[in-house]
N, C-alpha and C positions, 0 to 999 in steps of 0.2 A: 424467215423474217416475221416479225410481229405484225398483227393487225393493228390499226390505229387505236382501237378500243383496248388493246392490251398494253399500251405503253404506260410506263411509269412517269407521270409528269406532276410533281408535287405542286399543290395549290399556291404555296408560299413563295414560289420563285417567278421570276420574269423570263421570257424567252425572246431570242432574236430570230430574224428571218434566216439567218445562217446556222441556226440550231444549236447555239450556245445558251447556257442558262446562267442567270445571275441571282444570287442570294445576297441580300444586303443586311448587315448588322452595324448600326451606327454609321460611320463614314467609310466602312471597309466593305467592298463587294468581293464575294468568292465567285469564280467563273470556271465553267467546264463545258463539256459537250453533253447534250441531253440523251435521254434513252433512245429517242428516234435516231439520232446521228450515229450513236455507237452500234445500234442494231443494223443500220444501213452499211456501215463501214465493215462489219464483221470483226474478226479477231484483230485487235489492235496489238501491234508488235513494237511500236516506238512512238514517243511523244516528244516533240521538240518544245521546250518551254522557254519563256524569256528569262531575263536575269533581274534580280531584285534591283530596284532603282530605275529600271527602264520605264519610259512614260510612252503612253499611247493615246491617240484621239479615237473617238468612236469610229468604228469600222476599219481601223488599222489592222493589218495582218500582225499577229503576235507569236505565231508558231505554227506548227503542223502536226497532224496525227497520221501515222502510217499504219495501214492494215495489210492483211494479206491480199486485199483487193485493190487498194488505191492509197494515194497520198492526198490528204485534204488540208487546205489551209484553215487556220483558226483566225477569227476576226473579233476584235475587242468590242463588245457591245456598247460600252460606255467609256468615256475618257478617264484616265487616272494614272497613278504611279504605282508600279508593282511593289508590294510590301512583303510578299511571301509567294513561294513556289512550292509545288507538291513534289519534293525530292524523291518520294517513294516511287514515282512514275518511271524514274531512270531504270531501276531494276525490275519493276513490276508494272509495265504499261498496261497489262491486262486488267488492272483496277478500273480503268475507264469502261470496260465491258462489264465487270462484275459488280460495280458499285459506283455509277457515274456521278452520284450526288454526294455521297459520304466520303468514300475512300479515293475516288477518281477525279476529284476536283483538280484543276490545273494551276490556277493562280489566284491570288488575292490582290486587289488594288485599292489604294485610297481613292475614293470617289472625287473627281475633280468638280463635277456639276451634277448634283442630284436630280435636276429637271430632266436630264437625259433618260432617266429611268422611265419617264412617261412615254418615250418612243418605243419601248419594248412591249411585248404582248403578255397577257395573263394566259393561264391554262386554256381557257375557253377560246380566246382569240387565236392561239397557237394551233389548237385542234382544228379550227375553222381553215387556217391557212393550209394545214396538211391535207385536209379533204379537198382543197382546191376547187 
């Protein structure tokens, strides 16, 4: 497992207490699990994704990630409607481990309330949470 200072946590993303990341372009947010989460889970063998058109409130469960170690629920960091899912994860769930931000993203949602982004952490605050 990685040390905290070895984690890849891009500056331009927001992070949830449940270890999801959010990247926003316009009114669409891309969501996945961050480097810390994939590292803790170990080898990811299955990702359950929602369907396009599903809607979620902040902190609603939207899927699961199964690894050789455990099954973990995924929680939506902000409210919105699913506009795209990463279909590549069906045949290649290991993308979550190999490239959690570029190729291993899980879903894209149309942001319902941009002010909810203020409830998420930047990289520095997320690091502080991990250090506990």
